[in-house]
N, C-alpha and C positions, 0 to 999 in steps of 0.2 A: 350382562350375563350371556355367555356363549351357549347357544343351543343348536344342536345338529339333529335333524329329523330324517331318518331313512325311510324309504318306501320302495315297493316294487318286488319284494321277495314273494316266493310262492313255490308251488309244486310244478315241475316241468319234466317232460320225458327226456331221456338221453338224446343228445343231438339237437335239442331245442335251444331257445334263446330267452333271455330275460334282460330287462334294463332296470338297474337300481338307480335311485335318486337320493341325493342328500341335500336337503335345504338348510342353509346356515343363516344364523342371525347372531347379532352381538359381536361381530368381528368385522374388520375391514377386509372384505373378501379378496380384493385385488392384491392385498399384501400378505395373503395367507396361502401356504402350501396345503394341499389336501390329498387325501388318498383313502384307500380301503385295506382293511385287514379282514381275516376270517378265522373262525374257530370251529373246527369239526368236533363232534362228540368224542371225548376222551383224549383230545389233542390240544397242544398249545396254540395260542393265537399266532397266525402267520401273516406276513406281508403279502398283499396281492398286487396293488398298483398305487402309484402316486403321480401327481402332477405338480411340478416344481416351477415356480415363477410363471405359472400360467401356460407354459409351453413345453416343458420337458417332461415327457411321460416315462415312467419306469414301471417294469412289470416283473413279477416273479416268473421264473423259467416255466413253471407249470401252467401258466395262463397265457404266455406269449403267443401271439397269432390268433388267439381266440377271444380275448377280452380287450376292450378299448375304454380308456378313461378320458373324460372330457369335462369341460365346465362352461357355464354360461354366466358371465359376470353380472349381467343385468338381472338375472334371477337368483343370484347368490346360491347357485346350485351346481353340484358336481354329479356326474353320471358315471355309471359303470355298465357298459354294454357287454353282455356275456353271451357268446355264441358257442355252438358245438359243445354244449354242456355235457359233463360226464358225471357219473355217480360220485366220484371222488371230489367233485366241486360242492357237494352237500355240506353246508356249514351255516353258522350265523355270520353274516357279513356286517362289519362295523366300519362306519365312516369316521375319519378323524380330520381335525384341522390343526395346523401348527403355524402360528404367526411367524413370519420370517424373522430370523434373528433370535428366536426363543427356542428353548428345549422342550417347552410344554406342549403336550398334545391334548386336545379336547376330543371327547368321544361321543358318538351317538349311542342310541340304545340297542342298535342291532336289528337286522331283518333276516329272517330265516329263508334260506334257499334249499329246496329239496329236489334232487335230481333222481328220479326213479320211474321205472315203468310199471 
């Protein structure tokens, strides 16, 4: 059974930083592409970042240069380092895992990030 558990969300002031973590179990981590989406109140879920084949990072234009995705295979964990946060980054952030060669995405429960003064 695939399980993704996010952590690290919270309240931060504009310009601040947070690091989100997503711990995965029930998958072959080294053969799984992973990433993050977010959903702001009243908006659709949108892509934030992904890490493909463990080395290729992709980012939404809105977060390029501010967010960094990484993973530690030994910990089965993917991270999202978020710097220079803006109020418009406020959202529930969801981790996903997609086994390579499959169209299926597994999702975590989400973690809330609030950027406000």
